[in-house]
C-alpha positions in Angstrom: -4.4 3.3 28.7 -2.0 6.1 28.0 0.9 3.6 28.0 -0.8 1.5 25.3 -1.7 4.3 23.2 1.9 5.6 23.5 3.4 2.4 22.8 1.2 2.0 19.7 2.3 5.3 18.3 5.9 4.5 18.9 6.0 1.1 17.0 3.9 2.7 14.1 6.4 5.6 13.9 9.3 3.2 14.1 8.0 0.7 11.4 7.1 3.3 9.0 10.7 4.5 8.8 11.8 0.8 8.3 9.3 0.3 5.5 10.3 3.4 3.7 13.8 2.2 2.8 12.2 -0.4 0.6 11.1 2.2 -2.1 14.8 3.3 -2.6 16.0 -0.2 -3.2 13.3 -0.9 -5.8 14.1 2.1 -7.6 17.8 1.3 -7.9 16.8 -2.3 -8.9 14.4 -1.1 -11.5 16.8 1.3 -13.0 19.2 -1.6 -13.8 16.4 -3.7 -15.6 15.7 -3.8 -19.3 12.4 -3.0 -20.9 10.9 -6.4 -20.8 12.0 -7.0 -17.2 10.6 -3.5 -16.3 7.2 -3.9 -17.7 7.2 -7.3 -15.7 7.8 -5.3 -12.7 5.2 -2.6 -13.4 2.6 -5.4 -14.2 3.5 -7.2 -10.8 3.1 -4.2 -9.0 -0.6 -3.5 -10.6 -1.4 -7.2 -10.1 -0.4 -6.9 -6.3 -2.7 -3.7 -6.0 -5.6 -5.3 -7.6 -7.0 -6.9 -4.7 -7.0 -4.1 -1.9 -8.3 -1.6 -4.5 -11.2 -4.0 -5.3 -11.9 -4.3 -1.9 -11.7 -0.7 -0.9 -13.9 0.2 -4.0 -16.6 -2.3 -3.1 -17.0 -1.3 0.6 -16.8 2.3 -0.4 -19.5 1.5 -3.2 -21.9 -0.3 -0.7 -21.2 2.6 1.9 -22.1 5.2 -0.7 -25.3 3.1 -2.0 -26.5 2.9 1.6 -25.7 6.6 2.2 -27.7 8.0 -0.8 -30.6 5.7 -0.3 -31.8 7.2 2.9 
């Protein structure tokens, strides 16, 4: 059991370092864009964030209602 937990912690720590590099690449790419393309990039980011935020909000709202109805 300890080996599995240790393995999961190791994989999660390595993957977060690898994924953190995308942010600097996006920043450098966005700096070279004109105004119209930058607005399109921002809208795309918001579009991709909409579904996960809606799911989290729905689950949180249901949890909050069930907790307050007791």
